[in-house]
C-alpha positions as CSV (number, residue, x, y, z in Angstrom):
1,M,0.0,0.0,0.0
2,K,1.4,3.4,-1.0
3,L,1.2,6.1,1.6
4,P,0.3,9.7,0.6
5,D,3.1,12.1,-0.1
6,F,4.8,14.4,2.5
7,E,2.6,17.4,1.9
8,T,-0.6,15.5,2.3
9,L,0.5,13.8,5.5
10,A,1.8,17.0,7.0
11,A,-1.3,19.0,6.1
12,V,-3.7,16.3,7.6
13,G,-1.5,16.0,10.6
14,M,-1.3,19.7,11.4
15,T,-5.1,20.0,10.8
16,L,-5.7,17.2,13.4
17,V,-3.3,18.9,15.8
18,M,-5.2,22.2,15.5
19,V,-8.6,20.4,15.9
20,G,-7.2,18.6,18.9
21,I,-6.1,21.8,20.5
22,I,-9.6,23.4,19.9
23,L,-11.3,20.3,21.2
24,R,-9.2,20.5,24.4
25,G,-10.8,23.9,25.0
26,F,-14.2,22.4,24.6
27,A,-13.2,19.6,26.9
28,A,-12.3,22.0,29.6
29,Q,-15.6,23.7,29.2
30,S,-17.4,20.4,29.5
31,H,-15.4,19.6,32.6
32,R,-16.5,22.9,34.2
33,E,-20.1,22.2,33.2
34,L,-20.0,18.7,34.9
35,A,-18.5,20.3,38.0
36,R,-21.3,22.9,38.0
37,R,-23.9,20.2,37.7
38,K,-22.4,18.3,40.5
39,Q,-22.3,21.4,42.7
40,H,-25.9,22.1,41.8
41,Q,-26.9,18.6,42.9
42,L,-25.2,19.1,46.2
43,D,-27.0,22.4,46.8
44,E,-30.1,22.0,49.0
45,R,-31.8,25.2,47.9
46,K,-33.3,23.9,44.7
47,S,-36.4,25.5,43.3
48,G,-38.9,23.1,41.7
49,D,-40.1,25.8,39.3
50,A,-36.8,26.8,37.8
51,F,-36.2,25.7,34.2
52,L,-32.5,25.5,34.9
53,N,-33.0,22.5,37.3
54,E,-34.1,20.3,34.4
55,Q,-31.0,21.1,32.5
56,L,-28.7,20.6,35.4
57,E,-30.2,17.4,36.7
58,R,-29.8,15.4,33.4
59,P,-27.1,12.8,33.5
60,P,-23.9,13.5,31.6
61,T,-23.6,11.9,28.2
62,W,-20.7,9.6,27.2
63,L,-19.2,12.4,25.1
64,E,-19.4,14.9,28.0
65,R,-17.6,12.4,30.3
66,N,-14.9,11.5,27.8
67,F,-14.4,14.7,25.8
68,G,-10.9,15.1,27.1
69,R,-9.9,11.6,26.0
70,V,-11.3,12.2,22.5
71,A,-9.5,15.6,22.2
72,N,-6.2,14.0,23.3
73,A,-6.7,11.1,20.8
74,V,-7.2,13.6,18.0
75,L,-4.2,15.6,19.1
76,L,-2.0,12.5,19.3
77,A,-3.2,11.2,15.9
78,G,-2.2,14.6,14.4
79,V,1.2,14.6,16.0
80,A,1.8,11.0,14.8
81,L,0.8,11.8,11.2
82,T,3.0,14.9,11.2
83,A,5.9,12.8,12.5
84,V,5.3,10.2,9.9
85,A,5.3,12.9,7.3
86,F,8.6,14.3,8.4
87,F,10.3,10.9,8.7
88,R,9.0,10.0,5.2
89,R,10.7,13.0,3.7
């Protein structure tokens, strides 16, 4: 199997690195949101009429719990592709 040339591998690798860095920012926000929900659940002064309670009491999704791992995987894949591109040159 023939691998793509240097420019293609480097471009895809750097794109994945940038996407990984951006996703790490979203992962940090997701982590803060999960902490806010947990703090809200610990708070005893809940109002049953508030719309915000519904939103804060829903369980976290798989992506919300593992957003940091996904971001790191994308970042590492980008670094690996970029390294392969430079070693291929």
